[in-house]
PDB file of N, CA, C and O in Angstrom, chain B, residues numbered from 101:
ATOM      1  N   MET B 101      55.737 -21.956  30.564  1.00  0.00           N
ATOM      2  CA  MET B 101      55.595 -21.351  29.258  1.00  0.00           C
ATOM      3  C   MET B 101      54.356 -20.469  29.249  1.00  0.00           C
ATOM      4  O   MET B 101      53.280 -20.897  29.666  1.00  0.00           O
ATOM      5  N   GLN B 102      54.506 -19.245  28.777  1.00  0.00           N
ATOM      6  CA  GLN B 102      53.379 -18.326  28.711  1.00  0.00           C
ATOM      7  C   GLN B 102      52.586 -18.559  27.433  1.00  0.00           C
ATOM      8  O   GLN B 102      53.116 -19.020  26.423  1.00  0.00           O
ATOM      9  N   ASN B 103      51.314 -18.232  27.506  1.00  0.00           N
ATOM     10  CA  ASN B 103      50.470 -18.348  26.316  1.00  0.00           C
ATOM     11  C   ASN B 103      50.847 -17.298  25.286  1.00  0.00           C
ATOM     12  O   ASN B 103      51.302 -16.203  25.619  1.00  0.00           O
ATOM     13  N   ASP B 104      50.649 -17.657  24.041  1.00  0.00           N
ATOM     14  CA  ASP B 104      50.862 -16.734  22.931  1.00  0.00           C
ATOM     15  C   ASP B 104      49.521 -16.050  22.663  1.00  0.00           C
ATOM     16  O   ASP B 104      48.818 -16.399  21.715  1.00  0.00           O
ATOM     17  N   THR B 105      49.174 -15.080  23.501  1.00  0.00           N
ATOM     18  CA  THR B 105      47.853 -14.457  23.505  1.00  0.00           C
ATOM     19  C   THR B 105      47.432 -13.952  22.126  1.00  0.00           C
ATOM     20  O   THR B 105      46.281 -14.127  21.725  1.00  0.00           O
ATOM     21  N   TYR B 106      48.343 -13.338  21.415  1.00  0.00           N
ATOM     22  CA  TYR B 106      48.012 -12.739  20.122  1.00  0.00           C
ATOM     23  C   TYR B 106      48.410 -13.623  18.943  1.00  0.00           C
ATOM     24  O   TYR B 106      48.429 -13.164  17.801  1.00  0.00           O
ATOM     25  N   TYR B 107      48.723 -14.874  19.213  1.00  0.00           N
ATOM     26  CA  TYR B 107      49.076 -15.852  18.180  1.00  0.00           C
ATOM     27  C   TYR B 107      50.216 -15.377  17.282  1.00  0.00           C
ATOM     28  O   TYR B 107      50.216 -15.627  16.076  1.00  0.00           O
ATOM     29  N   ILE B 108      51.167 -14.705  17.872  1.00  0.00           N
ATOM     30  CA  ILE B 108      52.312 -14.197  17.117  1.00  0.00           C
ATOM     31  C   ILE B 108      53.136 -15.342  16.535  1.00  0.00           C
ATOM     32  O   ILE B 108      53.665 -15.235  15.429  1.00  0.00           O
ATOM     33  N   LEU B 109      53.241 -16.426  17.280  1.00  0.00           N
ATOM     34  CA  LEU B 109      54.085 -17.537  16.847  1.00  0.00           C
ATOM     35  C   LEU B 109      53.306 -18.636  16.131  1.00  0.00           C
ATOM     36  O   LEU B 109      53.896 -19.629  15.708  1.00  0.00           O
ATOM     37  N   LYS B 110      51.995 -18.474  15.990  1.00  0.00           N
ATOM     38  CA  LYS B 110      51.168 -19.536  15.431  1.00  0.00           C
ATOM     39  C   LYS B 110      51.634 -19.976  14.046  1.00  0.00           C
ATOM     40  O   LYS B 110      51.668 -21.172  13.758  1.00  0.00           O
ATOM     41  N   ASP B 111      51.989 -19.032  13.193  1.00  0.00           N
ATOM     42  CA  ASP B 111      52.397 -19.395  11.837  1.00  0.00           C
ATOM     43  C   ASP B 111      53.894 -19.229  11.600  1.00  0.00           C
ATOM     44  O   ASP B 111      54.338 -19.120  10.456  1.00  0.00           O
ATOM     45  N   PHE B 112      54.664 -19.209  12.671  1.00  0.00           N
ATOM     46  CA  PHE B 112      56.102 -18.993  12.525  1.00  0.00           C
ATOM     47  C   PHE B 112      56.766 -20.094  11.713  1.00  0.00           C
ATOM     48  O   PHE B 112      57.682 -19.820  10.937  1.00  0.00           O
ATOM     49  N   ASP B 113      56.321 -21.335  11.877  1.00  0.00           N
ATOM     50  CA  ASP B 113      56.917 -22.446  11.120  1.00  0.00           C
ATOM     51  C   ASP B 113      56.690 -22.267   9.627  1.00  0.00           C
ATOM     52  O   ASP B 113      57.619 -22.442   8.839  1.00  0.00           O
ATOM     53  N   SER B 114      55.475 -21.921   9.224  1.00  0.00           N
ATOM     54  CA  SER B 114      55.211 -21.721   7.794  1.00  0.00           C
ATOM     55  C   SER B 114      55.940 -20.489   7.277  1.00  0.00           C
ATOM     56  O   SER B 114      56.371 -20.463   6.124  1.00  0.00           O
ATOM     57  N   TYR B 115      56.082 -19.465   8.118  1.00  0.00           N
ATOM     58  CA  TYR B 115      56.861 -18.278   7.739  1.00  0.00           C
ATOM     59  C   TYR B 115      58.310 -18.665   7.460  1.00  0.00           C
ATOM     60  O   TYR B 115      58.891 -18.243   6.461  1.00  0.00           O
ATOM     61  N   GLY B 116      58.883 -19.466   8.342  1.00  0.00           N
ATOM     62  CA  GLY B 116      60.270 -19.905   8.170  1.00  0.00           C
ATOM     63  C   GLY B 116      60.454 -20.726   6.905  1.00  0.00           C
ATOM     64  O   GLY B 116      61.454 -20.573   6.203  1.00  0.00           O
ATOM     65  N   LYS B 117      59.493 -21.599   6.611  1.00  0.00           N
ATOM     66  CA  LYS B 117      59.568 -22.407   5.386  1.00  0.00           C
ATOM     67  C   LYS B 117      59.471 -21.519   4.147  1.00  0.00           C
ATOM     68  O   LYS B 117      60.208 -21.715   3.181  1.00  0.00           O
ATOM     69  N   ALA B 118      58.568 -20.550   4.174  1.00  0.00           N
ATOM     70  CA  ALA B 118      58.435 -19.628   3.041  1.00  0.00           C
ATOM     71  C   ALA B 118      59.711 -18.816   2.859  1.00  0.00           C
ATOM     72  O   ALA B 118      60.152 -18.592   1.732  1.00  0.00           O
ATOM     73  N   GLN B 119      60.300 -18.379   3.956  1.00  0.00           N
ATOM     74  CA  GLN B 119      61.533 -17.597   3.861  1.00  0.00           C
ATOM     75  C   GLN B 119      62.665 -18.431   3.285  1.00  0.00           C
ATOM     76  O   GLN B 119      63.472 -17.921   2.508  1.00  0.00           O
ATOM     77  N   ASN B 120      62.736 -19.696   3.652  1.00  0.00           N
ATOM     78  CA  ASN B 120      63.761 -20.581   3.079  1.00  0.00           C
ATOM     79  C   ASN B 120      63.566 -20.748   1.584  1.00  0.00           C
ATOM     80  O   ASN B 120      64.540 -20.743   0.832  1.00  0.00           O
ATOM     81  N   ARG B 121      62.309 -20.899   1.134  1.00  0.00           N
ATOM     82  CA  ARG B 121      62.038 -21.004  -0.308  1.00  0.00           C
ATOM     83  C   ARG B 121      62.458 -19.728  -1.026  1.00  0.00           C
ATOM     84  O   ARG B 121      63.051 -19.784  -2.102  1.00  0.00           O
ATOM     85  N   ILE B 122      62.152 -18.584  -0.435  1.00  0.00           N
ATOM     86  CA  ILE B 122      62.536 -17.308  -1.037  1.00  0.00           C
ATOM     87  C   ILE B 122      64.050 -17.174  -1.103  1.00  0.00           C
ATOM     88  O   ILE B 122      64.596 -16.752  -2.122  1.00  0.00           O
ATOM     89  N   ASN B 123      64.726 -17.530  -0.022  1.00  0.00           N
ATOM     90  CA  ASN B 123      66.195 -17.452  -0.002  1.00  0.00           C
ATOM     91  C   ASN B 123      66.808 -18.296  -1.112  1.00  0.00           C
ATOM     92  O   ASN B 123      67.746 -17.863  -1.780  1.00  0.00           O
ATOM     93  N   ASN B 124      66.280 -19.498  -1.307  1.00  0.00           N
ATOM     94  CA  ASN B 124      66.797 -20.375  -2.357  1.00  0.00           C
ATOM     95  C   ASN B 124      66.461 -19.831  -3.745  1.00  0.00           C
ATOM     96  O   ASN B 124      67.290 -19.880  -4.654  1.00  0.00           O
ATOM     97  N   LEU B 125      65.268 -19.323  -3.901  1.00  0.00           N
ATOM     98  CA  LEU B 125      64.862 -18.757  -5.186  1.00  0.00           C
ATOM     99  C   LEU B 125      65.714 -17.549  -5.551  1.00  0.00           C
ATOM    100  O   LEU B 125      66.068 -17.367  -6.716  1.00  0.00           O
ATOM    101  N   PHE B 126      66.041 -16.735  -4.577  1.00  0.00           N
ATOM    102  CA  PHE B 126      66.826 -15.529  -4.825  1.00  0.00           C
ATOM    103  C   PHE B 126      68.211 -15.850  -5.385  1.00  0.00           C
ATOM    104  O   PHE B 126      68.814 -15.022  -6.068  1.00  0.00           O
ATOM    105  N   LYS B 127      68.708 -17.033  -5.100  1.00  0.00           N
ATOM    106  CA  LYS B 127      70.022 -17.440  -5.621  1.00  0.00           C
ATOM    107  C   LYS B 127      69.996 -17.622  -7.136  1.00  0.00           C
ATOM    108  O   LYS B 127      71.024 -17.488  -7.801  1.00  0.00           O
ATOM    109  N   ASP B 128      68.819 -17.927  -7.678  1.00  0.00           N
ATOM    110  CA  ASP B 128      68.658 -18.064  -9.129  1.00  0.00           C
ATOM    111  C   ASP B 128      68.247 -16.704  -9.675  1.00  0.00           C
ATOM    112  O   ASP B 128      67.058 -16.401  -9.777  1.00  0.00           O
ATOM    113  N   LYS B 129      69.230 -15.892 -10.022  1.00  0.00           N
ATOM    114  CA  LYS B 129      68.984 -14.498 -10.414  1.00  0.00           C
ATOM    115  C   LYS B 129      68.059 -14.377 -11.618  1.00  0.00           C
ATOM    116  O   LYS B 129      67.223 -13.475 -11.663  1.00  0.00           O
ATOM    117  N   ASN B 130      68.196 -15.280 -12.602  1.00  0.00           N
ATOM    118  CA  ASN B 130      67.335 -15.216 -13.776  1.00  0.00           C
ATOM    119  C   ASN B 130      65.872 -15.475 -13.402  1.00  0.00           C
ATOM    120  O   ASN B 130      64.980 -14.757 -13.854  1.00  0.00           O
ATOM    121  N   LYS B 131      65.629 -16.483 -12.590  1.00  0.00           N
ATOM    122  CA  LYS B 131      64.265 -16.792 -12.166  1.00  0.00           C
ATOM    123  C   LYS B 131      63.710 -15.653 -11.312  1.00  0.00           C
ATOM    124  O   LYS B 131      62.553 -15.264 -11.469  1.00  0.00           O
ATOM    125  N   TRP B 132      64.528 -15.122 -10.414  1.00  0.00           N
ATOM    126  CA  TRP B 132      64.092 -14.014  -9.554  1.00  0.00           C
ATOM    127  C   TRP B 132      63.713 -12.793 -10.413  1.00  0.00           C
ATOM    128  O   TRP B 132      62.691 -12.152 -10.170  1.00  0.00           O
ATOM    129  N   PHE B 133      64.533 -12.486 -11.400  1.00  0.00           N
ATOM    130  CA  PHE B 133      64.255 -11.368 -12.293  1.00  0.00           C
ATOM    131  C   PHE B 133      62.961 -11.598 -13.058  1.00  0.00           C
ATOM    132  O   PHE B 133      62.134 -10.693 -13.171  1.00  0.00           O
ATOM    133  N   GLU B 134      62.782 -12.806 -13.583  1.00  0.00           N
ATOM    134  CA  GLU B 134      61.564 -13.135 -14.329  1.00  0.00           C
ATOM    135  C   GLU B 134      60.320 -12.970 -13.445  1.00  0.00           C
ATOM    136  O   GLU B 134      59.325 -12.383 -13.871  1.00  0.00           O
ATOM    137  N   MET B 135      60.381 -13.479 -12.239  1.00  0.00           N
ATOM    138  CA  MET B 135      59.238 -13.382 -11.327  1.00  0.00           C
ATOM    139  C   MET B 135      58.982 -11.927 -10.925  1.00  0.00           C
ATOM    140  O   MET B 135      57.831 -11.503 -10.822  1.00  0.00           O
ATOM    141  N   SER B 136      60.038 -11.177 -10.703  1.00  0.00           N
ATOM    142  CA  SER B 136      59.892  -9.765 -10.344  1.00  0.00           C
ATOM    143  C   SER B 136      59.262  -8.973 -11.483  1.00  0.00           C
ATOM    144  O   SER B 136      58.379  -8.146 -11.261  1.00  0.00           O
ATOM    145  N   LEU B 137      59.718  -9.231 -12.690  1.00  0.00           N
ATOM    146  CA  LEU B 137      59.180  -8.546 -13.861  1.00  0.00           C
ATOM    147  C   LEU B 137      57.697  -8.890 -14.058  1.00  0.00           C
ATOM    148  O   LEU B 137      56.883  -8.007 -14.328  1.00  0.00           O
ATOM    149  N   ASN B 138      57.357 -10.166 -13.921  1.00  0.00           N
ATOM    150  CA  ASN B 138      55.956 -10.577 -14.034  1.00  0.00           C
ATOM    151  C   ASN B 138      55.101  -9.936 -12.953  1.00  0.00           C
ATOM    152  O   ASN B 138      53.966  -9.535 -13.211  1.00  0.00           O
ATOM    153  N   ASN B 139      55.633  -9.840 -11.765  1.00  0.00           N
ATOM    154  CA  ASN B 139      54.897  -9.234 -10.664  1.00  0.00           C
ATOM    155  C   ASN B 139      54.538  -7.789 -10.981  1.00  0.00           C
ATOM    156  O   ASN B 139      53.413  -7.356 -10.732  1.00  0.00           O
ATOM    157  N   VAL B 140      55.486  -7.049 -11.526  1.00  0.00           N
ATOM    158  CA  VAL B 140      55.236  -5.654 -11.887  1.00  0.00           C
ATOM    159  C   VAL B 140      54.305  -5.569 -13.094  1.00  0.00           C
ATOM    160  O   VAL B 140      53.383  -4.753 -13.122  1.00  0.00           O
ATOM    161  N   ALA B 141      54.553  -6.415 -14.086  1.00  0.00           N
ATOM    162  CA  ALA B 141      53.773  -6.355 -15.323  1.00  0.00           C
ATOM    163  C   ALA B 141      52.301  -6.675 -15.101  1.00  0.00           C
ATOM    164  O   ALA B 141      51.439  -6.111 -15.776  1.00  0.00           O
ATOM    165  N   TYR B 142      51.998  -7.571 -14.165  1.00  0.00           N
ATOM    166  CA  TYR B 142      50.619  -7.990 -13.950  1.00  0.00           C
ATOM    167  C   TYR B 142      49.984  -7.379 -12.702  1.00  0.00           C
ATOM    168  O   TYR B 142      48.923  -7.818 -12.260  1.00  0.00           O
ATOM    169  N   SER B 143      50.632  -6.378 -12.146  1.00  0.00           N
ATOM    170  CA  SER B 143      50.095  -5.804 -10.908  1.00  0.00           C
ATOM    171  C   SER B 143      48.895  -4.902 -11.159  1.00  0.00           C
ATOM    172  O   SER B 143      48.108  -4.660 -10.244  1.00  0.00           O
ATOM    173  N   GLY B 144      48.740  -4.401 -12.372  1.00  0.00           N
ATOM    174  CA  GLY B 144      47.606  -3.541 -12.679  1.00  0.00           C
ATOM    175  C   GLY B 144      47.765  -2.174 -12.045  1.00  0.00           C
ATOM    176  O   GLY B 144      48.866  -1.765 -11.677  1.00  0.00           O
ATOM    177  N   LEU B 145      46.660  -1.484 -11.925  1.00  0.00           N
ATOM    178  CA  LEU B 145      46.654  -0.153 -11.332  1.00  0.00           C
ATOM    179  C   LEU B 145      47.097  -0.243  -9.879  1.00  0.00           C
ATOM    180  O   LEU B 145      46.583  -1.059  -9.114  1.00  0.00           O
ATOM    181  N   PHE B 146      48.046   0.592  -9.507  1.00  0.00           N
ATOM    182  CA  PHE B 146      48.567   0.574  -8.143  1.00  0.00           C
ATOM    183  C   PHE B 146      47.416   0.745  -7.158  1.00  0.00           C
ATOM    184  O   PHE B 146      46.553   1.597  -7.370  1.00  0.00           O
ATOM    185  N   SER B 147      47.383  -0.019  -6.121  1.00  0.00           N
ATOM    186  CA  SER B 147      46.226  -0.102  -5.242  1.00  0.00           C
ATOM    187  C   SER B 147      45.831   1.225  -4.589  1.00  0.00           C
ATOM    188  O   SER B 147      44.640   1.499  -4.441  1.00  0.00           O
ATOM    189  N   SER B 148      46.792   2.042  -4.202  1.00  0.00           N
ATOM    190  CA  SER B 148      46.402   3.305  -3.569  1.00  0.00           C
ATOM    191  C   SER B 148      45.754   4.245  -4.585  1.00  0.00           C
ATOM    192  O   SER B 148      44.838   4.992  -4.244  1.00  0.00           O
ATOM    193  N   ASP B 149      46.227   4.209  -5.827  1.00  0.00           N
ATOM    194  CA  ASP B 149      45.593   5.009  -6.875  1.00  0.00           C
ATOM    195  C   ASP B 149      44.143   4.569  -7.076  1.00  0.00           C
ATOM    196  O   ASP B 149      43.234   5.396  -7.156  1.00  0.00           O
ATOM    197  N   ARG B 150      43.948   3.275  -7.155  1.00  0.00           N
ATOM    198  CA  ARG B 150      42.607   2.735  -7.343  1.00  0.00           C
ATOM    199  C   ARG B 150      41.713   3.072  -6.154  1.00  0.00           C
ATOM    200  O   ARG B 150      40.554   3.445  -6.332  1.00  0.00           O
ATOM    201  N   ALA B 151      42.243   2.942  -4.960  1.00  0.00           N
ATOM    202  CA  ALA B 151      41.460   3.234  -3.759  1.00  0.00           C
ATOM    203  C   ALA B 151      41.027   4.692  -3.718  1.00  0.00           C
ATOM    204  O   ALA B 151      39.884   4.991  -3.370  1.00  0.00           O
ATOM    205  N   ILE B 152      41.928   5.597  -4.070  1.00  0.00           N
ATOM    206  CA  ILE B 152      41.593   7.029  -4.070  1.00  0.00           C
ATOM    207  C   ILE B 152      40.511   7.317  -5.104  1.00  0.00           C
ATOM    208  O   ILE B 152      39.571   8.062  -4.828  1.00  0.00           O
ATOM    209  N   LEU B 153      40.640   6.732  -6.295  1.00  0.00           N
ATOM    210  CA  LEU B 153      39.618   6.930  -7.323  1.00  0.00           C
ATOM    211  C   LEU B 153      38.264   6.382  -6.873  1.00  0.00           C
ATOM    212  O   LEU B 153      37.228   7.005  -7.105  1.00  0.00           O
ATOM    213  N   GLU B 154      38.278   5.214  -6.228  1.00  0.00           N
ATOM    214  CA  GLU B 154      37.030   4.638  -5.748  1.00  0.00           C
ATOM    215  C   GLU B 154      36.410   5.500  -4.647  1.00  0.00           C
ATOM    216  O   GLU B 154      35.193   5.684  -4.624  1.00  0.00           O
ATOM    217  N   TYR B 155      37.220   6.024  -3.746  1.00  0.00           N
ATOM    218  CA  TYR B 155      36.718   6.925  -2.705  1.00  0.00           C
ATOM    219  C   TYR B 155      36.104   8.173  -3.338  1.00  0.00           C
ATOM    220  O   TYR B 155      35.021   8.609  -2.947  1.00  0.00           O
ATOM    221  N   GLN B 156      36.806   8.743  -4.317  1.00  0.00           N
ATOM    222  CA  GLN B 156      36.288   9.941  -4.974  1.00  0.00           C
ATOM    223  C   GLN B 156      34.927   9.668  -5.621  1.00  0.00           C
ATOM    224  O   GLN B 156      33.999  10.469  -5.514  1.00  0.00           O
ATOM    225  N   LYS B 157      34.833   8.537  -6.282  1.00  0.00           N
ATOM    226  CA  LYS B 157      33.619   8.219  -7.017  1.00  0.00           C
ATOM    227  C   LYS B 157      32.488   7.736  -6.095  1.00  0.00           C
ATOM    228  O   LYS B 157      31.363   8.227  -6.184  1.00  0.00           O
ATOM    229  N   ASP B 158      32.786   6.782  -5.220  1.00  0.00           N
ATOM    230  CA  ASP B 158      31.745   6.091  -4.465  1.00  0.00           C
ATOM    231  C   ASP B 158      31.410   6.725  -3.116  1.00  0.00           C
ATOM    232  O   ASP B 158      30.267   6.639  -2.666  1.00  0.00           O
ATOM    233  N   ILE B 159      32.367   7.349  -2.478  1.00  0.00           N
ATOM    234  CA  ILE B 159      32.137   7.865  -1.129  1.00  0.00           C
ATOM    235  C   ILE B 159      31.981   9.386  -1.146  1.00  0.00           C
ATOM    236  O   ILE B 159      31.009   9.925  -0.616  1.00  0.00           O
ATOM    237  N   TRP B 160      32.942  10.064  -1.756  1.00  0.00           N
ATOM    238  CA  TRP B 160      32.906  11.514  -1.740  1.00  0.00           C
ATOM    239  C   TRP B 160      32.053  12.092  -2.864  1.00  0.00           C
ATOM    240  O   TRP B 160      31.679  13.265  -2.845  1.00  0.00           O
ATOM    241  N   LYS B 161      31.750  11.229  -3.858  1.00  0.00           N
ATOM    242  CA  LYS B 161      30.924  11.657  -5.018  1.00  0.00           C
ATOM    243  C   LYS B 161      31.481  12.888  -5.710  1.00  0.00           C
ATOM    244  O   LYS B 161      30.736  13.792  -6.085  1.00  0.00           O
ATOM    245  N   THR B 162      32.809  12.917  -5.878  1.00  0.00           N
ATOM    246  CA  THR B 162      33.443  14.088  -6.508  1.00  0.00           C
ATOM    247  C   THR B 162      33.809  13.828  -7.971  1.00  0.00           C
ATOM    248  O   THR B 162      34.309  14.727  -8.646  1.00  0.00           O
ATOM    249  N   LEU B 163      33.573  12.643  -8.460  1.00  0.00           N
ATOM    250  CA  LEU B 163      33.857  12.348  -9.873  1.00  0.00           C
ATOM    251  C   LEU B 163      32.569  12.163 -10.632  1.00  0.00           C
ATOM    252  O   LEU B 163      32.592  11.908 -11.836  1.00  0.00           O
TER     253      LEU B 163
END
């Protein structure tokens, strides 16, 4: 058996468990919709927009 030099498989078991939970959750369309809507509603300012504004203000000093 070769070593997993880059630890690609280190968290594969937890990944598989998370994927199984997601697969089961997706079957409940109402719950999936509710969670999706909450995710969008509470996401705040889209991260790339915020990052660009912060770069303009803090790094490039253009604002």
